[in-house]
N, C-alpha and C positions, 0 to 999 in steps of 0.2 A: 128743498133744493135737490136732494139726492134723487128723487123720482124724476125731476126735470133732466138731470144729467144722464140718467139711464135712458130716458126717452130720446134725448139728443144723440146718444151713442147709436141707438137703433136707427134714427133718422139719417145719420151720416151713412150708415151701411146701406140702407134702403135707397136713398136718393142718389148715391154715388155708385150703386151697383157693386158693392164690395162684399159679395157673398162669401168670399174666403175668410172674412173676419167675423169674429163673435163680438158682441158688445163688450164683454169683459176684457177683450183683447185690446181695447182702446183705453189707456189710462187717461184720467181726467186732465192731466197736465201734458200729455203727449202732443207735440205740434201736429196739426192736421195737414200741413203742407210738407212737401219734399221728404226730408229724412224721417219724418214721423209717420203718419198714416199714408202719406204720398198723394194727397189730392192735387189735381192740376186746375187750371183756370176754368175748364168746362165743368169739373166737379163742383167748384166754388159757386158757379152760376146755378147749377141744379140744386145745391144745398140751400142757397139763399132763397130760391123760389119755394122750396119745400118748407123752410122756416116761415116765410111770409104766409103761406097757405095754412099751415098748422097752427101757428101762434098769432097770426094777424100782427106781426112785427116786421117793420121794414128796415132793412139795412140801407141807409140812405146814399152812401157813396163808397168809393174804393178805399179811401183812407180808413174809414171806420170798419169796412169789411176786413181789412188786413188785421186790425186789432181784435175785432170780435171773433173772427174765424181762426184765431191762433191756436185754440185748444177747446176742449169741451168745457173746461172751467170758465174760460172767457166768454164762450157762447152762452152758457147757462146764466152767467151774471148779466149779460146784455138782455137776453130774453126776459129774465126775471125783472130787471129794472124797467124795461119797456112795457111789460104786461102790467106792472104796478101803477103806471101813469094813468090818471083819469082821462076818459074820453072827452074830446072837445065837441 
């Protein structure tokens, strides 16, 4: 799970064009929105698309997105749980 969290930190930086941040500058429990990393609604869309492309995991709706994209910890837990599901 540690490796996944590291990858997600870098994915946030790359997909949201946050070149001023280093991966270690995003604590796992830091909020990704507003007072935390500072993502806005456009960043969230870009991040959701990047997650879908990289991990083949879909964030189905806005309510789930708010919970899942709350922090790197929450995002890693979601990606891990969805990746562990068997394909239908």
